[in-house]
Residue frames as a rotation matrix with the C-alpha (Angstrom) as fourth column:
MET 1
0.744 -0.619 0.251 4.19
0.202 -0.149 -0.968 -2.95
0.637 0.771 0.014 -28.93
SER 2
0.660 -0.537 -0.525 7.44
0.591 -0.060 0.805 -2.82
-0.464 -0.841 0.278 -27.05
ARG 3
0.862 -0.490 0.129 10.23
-0.307 -0.709 -0.634 -0.20
0.402 0.507 -0.762 -27.47
VAL 4
0.448 -0.831 -0.330 13.90
0.755 0.549 -0.359 -0.83
0.479 -0.088 0.873 -27.28
THR 5
0.946 -0.040 -0.322 15.71
0.183 -0.755 0.630 1.12
-0.268 -0.655 -0.706 -24.57
SER 6
0.646 -0.754 -0.121 19.17
-0.697 -0.518 -0.497 2.78
0.312 0.405 -0.860 -24.84
LYS 7
-0.232 -0.684 0.692 20.55
-0.778 0.558 0.290 -0.38
-0.584 -0.471 -0.661 -23.04
LEU 8
-0.608 0.058 -0.792 18.94
-0.629 0.574 0.524 -2.54
0.485 0.817 -0.313 -25.65
GLN 9
-0.918 0.376 0.128 16.31
0.173 0.668 -0.723 -3.93
-0.357 -0.642 -0.679 -23.24
VAL 10
-0.566 0.813 -0.137 12.79
-0.401 -0.126 0.907 -4.74
0.720 0.569 0.398 -24.34
THR 11
-0.690 0.451 0.566 9.67
-0.561 0.162 -0.812 -5.41
-0.458 -0.878 0.141 -22.26
VAL 12
-0.925 0.380 0.009 7.52
0.340 0.817 0.465 -8.46
0.169 0.434 -0.885 -22.85
PRO 13
-0.406 0.860 0.307 3.83
-0.590 -0.504 0.631 -7.45
0.698 0.075 0.713 -23.11
LYS 14
-0.563 0.142 0.814 1.96
-0.760 0.297 -0.578 -8.63
-0.324 -0.944 -0.059 -20.07
THR 15
0.578 0.816 0.011 -0.78
-0.728 0.521 -0.445 -10.50
-0.369 0.249 0.896 -22.09
ILE 16
0.430 -0.421 -0.799 2.08
-0.529 0.599 -0.601 -12.44
0.732 0.681 0.035 -23.95
ALA 17
-0.617 -0.716 0.327 4.05
-0.652 0.232 -0.722 -13.01
0.441 -0.659 -0.610 -20.73
ASP 18
-0.159 0.643 0.749 0.81
-0.802 0.358 -0.478 -14.39
-0.576 -0.677 0.459 -18.89
ARG 19
0.675 0.615 -0.407 -0.02
-0.730 0.477 -0.490 -16.58
-0.108 0.628 0.771 -21.82
LEU 20
0.383 -0.677 -0.629 3.40
-0.249 0.580 -0.776 -18.18
0.889 0.454 0.054 -22.05
GLY 21
0.893 -0.041 -0.449 4.05
0.425 0.410 0.807 -18.28
0.151 -0.911 0.384 -18.31
ILE 22
0.017 -0.900 0.435 7.00
0.527 -0.361 -0.769 -15.85
0.850 0.242 0.468 -18.49
ARG 23
0.859 0.250 -0.447 7.94
0.512 -0.393 0.764 -14.45
0.016 -0.885 -0.465 -15.09
PRO 24
0.751 -0.609 0.254 10.56
-0.619 -0.784 -0.049 -11.98
0.228 -0.120 -0.966 -13.83
GLY 25
0.074 -0.809 0.583 14.00
-0.760 0.333 0.559 -13.56
-0.646 -0.484 -0.590 -13.80
ASP 26
0.618 0.127 0.776 13.26
0.216 0.921 -0.324 -16.15
-0.756 0.368 0.542 -16.51
ASP 27
-0.509 -0.824 -0.249 15.72
-0.133 -0.210 0.969 -16.61
-0.851 0.526 -0.003 -19.35
LEU 28
0.735 0.678 -0.004 14.79
-0.045 0.043 -0.998 -16.01
-0.677 0.734 0.062 -22.98
THR 29
-0.311 -0.839 0.447 16.64
0.468 0.274 0.840 -17.12
-0.827 0.471 0.307 -26.07
TRP 30
0.420 0.412 -0.808 16.81
-0.367 -0.737 -0.567 -14.84
-0.830 0.535 -0.158 -28.99
GLU 31
-0.236 -0.486 0.842 17.16
0.523 0.667 0.531 -16.41
-0.819 0.565 0.097 -32.37
PRO 32
-0.315 0.132 -0.940 17.35
-0.651 -0.751 0.113 -14.46
-0.691 0.647 0.322 -35.77
VAL 33
-0.193 0.368 0.909 15.06
0.630 0.757 -0.173 -16.03
-0.752 0.539 -0.378 -38.41
GLY 34
0.066 0.227 0.972 15.34
0.946 -0.324 0.011 -14.18
0.317 0.918 -0.237 -41.73
GLY 35
-0.475 -0.172 0.863 14.23
0.211 -0.974 -0.078 -10.67
0.854 0.145 0.499 -41.07
THR 36
0.608 0.713 0.348 12.48
-0.367 -0.136 0.920 -11.45
0.704 -0.687 0.179 -37.79
ILE 37
-0.564 -0.719 0.407 13.50
-0.651 0.082 -0.755 -12.40
0.509 -0.691 -0.514 -34.35
LEU 38
0.262 0.671 -0.694 12.21
0.005 0.718 0.696 -15.52
0.965 -0.186 0.185 -32.55
VAL 39
-0.317 -0.337 0.886 12.00
-0.829 -0.356 -0.432 -15.22
0.461 -0.872 -0.166 -28.83
ILE 40
0.158 0.407 -0.900 11.92
-0.103 0.913 0.395 -18.50
0.982 0.030 0.186 -26.99
PRO 41
0.392 0.006 0.920 11.30
-0.883 -0.279 0.378 -18.80
0.259 -0.960 -0.104 -23.16
LYS 42
-0.596 -0.652 -0.468 13.53
-0.416 0.750 -0.515 -21.31
0.687 -0.112 -0.718 -21.45
ARG 43
0.539 0.833 -0.128 11.43
-0.443 0.409 0.798 -23.97
0.717 -0.373 0.589 -19.77
SER 44
-0.563 -0.728 0.391 12.57
-0.756 0.263 -0.599 -25.13
0.333 -0.633 -0.699 -16.32
SER 45
-0.134 0.445 -0.885 11.51
-0.054 0.889 0.455 -28.62
0.990 0.109 -0.095 -15.58
GLY 46
-0.764 -0.346 -0.545 12.07
0.451 0.318 -0.834 -28.25
0.462 -0.883 -0.086 -11.92
LEU 47
-0.932 0.363 -0.025 9.36
-0.296 -0.797 -0.526 -25.68
-0.211 -0.482 0.850 -11.37
ALA 48
-0.389 0.810 -0.439 6.55
-0.661 0.086 0.745 -27.36
0.641 0.580 0.502 -13.28
LEU 49
-0.371 0.484 0.792 3.88
-0.771 0.315 -0.553 -28.97
-0.518 -0.816 0.257 -11.16
ALA 50
-0.985 0.118 0.129 2.55
0.157 0.921 0.356 -32.51
-0.077 0.371 -0.925 -11.90
ALA 51
-0.476 0.874 0.095 -1.01
-0.191 -0.209 0.959 -32.69
0.859 0.438 0.266 -13.04
SER 52
0.146 0.537 -0.831 -1.96
0.733 0.506 0.456 -34.25
0.665 -0.676 -0.319 -9.69
ALA 53
-0.613 -0.401 -0.681 -0.25
0.760 -0.537 -0.367 -31.47
-0.218 -0.742 0.634 -7.77
ARG 54
-0.926 0.314 0.210 -2.24
-0.133 -0.793 0.595 -28.90
0.353 0.523 0.776 -9.89
LEU 55
-0.138 0.938 -0.317 -5.35
0.116 0.333 0.936 -30.71
0.984 0.092 -0.155 -9.25
ALA 56
0.004 0.118 -0.993 -4.81
0.963 0.267 0.035 -30.76
0.269 -0.956 -0.113 -5.55
LEU 57
-0.909 -0.253 -0.330 -4.17
0.334 -0.917 -0.217 -26.93
-0.248 -0.307 0.919 -5.54
PHE 58
-0.713 0.698 0.074 -7.19
-0.287 -0.386 0.877 -26.40
0.640 0.604 0.475 -7.61
ASP 59
-0.019 0.716 -0.698 -9.30
0.570 0.581 0.581 -28.56
0.821 -0.387 -0.419 -5.23
ALA 60
-0.331 -0.146 -0.932 -8.11
0.927 -0.236 -0.292 -26.60
-0.177 -0.961 0.213 -2.17
ALA 61
-0.996 0.024 -0.091 -8.74
-0.041 -0.981 0.191 -23.20
-0.084 0.194 0.977 -3.77
SER 62
-0.387 0.922 0.010 -12.34
-0.200 -0.095 0.975 -24.32
0.900 0.375 0.221 -4.68
ALA 63
-0.091 0.283 -0.955 -12.86
0.861 0.505 0.067 -25.53
0.501 -0.816 -0.289 -1.18
ARG 64
-0.637 -0.244 -0.731 -11.77
0.635 -0.703 -0.319 -22.23
-0.436 -0.668 0.603 0.23
GLN 65
-0.898 0.429 0.095 -14.00
-0.250 -0.678 0.692 -20.34
0.361 0.598 0.716 -2.36
GLU 66
-0.204 0.946 -0.252 -17.06
0.166 0.287 0.943 -22.39
0.965 0.151 -0.215 -1.32
LYS 67
-0.198 0.024 -0.980 -16.42
0.979 0.041 -0.197 -21.70
0.036 -0.999 -0.032 2.35
ARG 68
-0.923 -0.193 -0.334 -16.18
0.231 -0.970 -0.076 -18.03
-0.309 -0.147 0.940 1.49
ASN 69
-0.683 0.728 -0.062 -19.57
-0.185 -0.091 0.979 -18.39
0.707 0.680 0.197 -0.44
ARG 70
-0.052 0.641 -0.766 -21.26
0.678 0.586 0.444 -20.03
0.733 -0.496 -0.465 2.40
ARG 71
-0.475 -0.141 -0.869 -20.04
0.788 -0.508 -0.348 -17.36
-0.392 -0.850 0.352 4.91
ALA 72
-0.986 0.159 -0.058 -21.21
-0.168 -0.883 0.439 -14.64
0.018 0.442 0.897 2.53
GLU 73
-0.422 0.872 -0.248 -24.62
0.056 0.298 0.953 -16.27
0.905 0.389 -0.174 2.17
HIS 74
-0.088 0.279 -0.956 -24.98
0.933 0.359 0.019 -16.74
0.348 -0.891 -0.292 5.91
ALA 75
-0.723 -0.266 -0.638 -24.07
0.518 -0.819 -0.245 -13.05
-0.457 -0.507 0.730 6.61
ALA 76
-0.926 0.372 0.059 -26.48
-0.205 -0.627 0.751 -11.84
0.317 0.684 0.657 3.95
SER 77
-0.185 0.900 -0.394 -29.39
0.376 0.435 0.818 -13.91
0.908 0.003 -0.419 5.31
HIS 78
0.089 0.147 -0.985 -28.76
0.991 0.088 0.102 -12.59
0.101 -0.985 -0.138 8.84
ALA 79
-0.826 -0.419 0.377 -28.20
0.420 -0.904 -0.085 -8.97
0.377 0.088 0.922 7.88
HIS 80
-0.003 0.805 -0.593 -30.43
0.949 -0.184 -0.255 -6.69
-0.315 -0.564 -0.763 9.99
ARG 81
-0.438 -0.233 0.868 -31.53
0.725 -0.663 0.188 -3.54
0.532 0.712 0.459 8.33
GLY 82
-0.984 0.072 -0.166 -33.49
0.094 -0.580 -0.809 -2.19
-0.155 -0.811 0.564 11.22
TRP 83
-0.230 0.954 -0.194 -36.75
-0.862 -0.292 -0.415 -2.90
-0.452 0.072 0.889 9.64
THR 84
-0.688 -0.027 0.725 -38.67
0.154 0.971 0.182 -5.69
-0.709 0.237 -0.664 8.19
ARG 85
-0.928 0.327 0.178 -40.77
0.148 -0.114 0.982 -6.01
0.341 0.938 0.057 5.03
GLU 86
-0.067 0.956 -0.287 -43.99
0.919 0.171 0.355 -6.42
0.388 -0.240 -0.890 7.15
GLU 87
-0.141 0.053 -0.989 -43.27
0.650 -0.748 -0.133 -3.16
-0.747 -0.661 0.071 8.97
LEU 88
-0.971 -0.232 -0.062 -43.06
0.095 -0.610 0.787 -1.46
-0.220 0.758 0.614 5.62
TYR 89
-0.584 0.804 0.112 -46.55
0.414 0.177 0.893 -2.66
0.698 0.567 -0.436 4.66
ASP 90
0.005 0.575 -0.818 -47.79
0.999 0.024 0.022 -1.74
0.032 -0.818 -0.575 8.08
ARG 91
-0.485 -0.349 -0.802 -46.35
0.420 -0.897 0.137 1.86
-0.767 -0.270 0.582 8.01
ALA 92
-0.997 0.041 0.063 -47.87
0.031 -0.533 0.845 2.53
0.069 0.845 0.531 4.53
GLY 93
-0.510 0.858 0.060 -51.32
-0.268 -0.092 -0.959 1.61
-0.817 -0.505 0.277 5.36
SER 94
-0.253 0.398 0.882 -53.97
0.777 0.627 -0.061 0.74
-0.577 0.670 -0.468 2.95
ARG 95
-0.991 -0.116 -0.071 -54.80
0.050 -0.796 0.603 2.98
-0.126 0.594 0.795 -0.11
């Protein structure tokens, strides 16, 4: 729920802004409809990316994530704890 300030300003809830792609500086149109208000975000066609551009960005991000995952797996497999599993069994002795 939003509250109207003394300057008649209203905050758009983050979940709604994220869902509709509303960002700081975007223009909104306010339309009275009966007893309610319809808020319409202005869509700028110049900032929208084509599907091929979005796909290229997604592929690049996926490649970066795969590289990070491989690096993390490599680091985990070479992590030295100062002891080995075999040493633990040797230290405990037989029961």
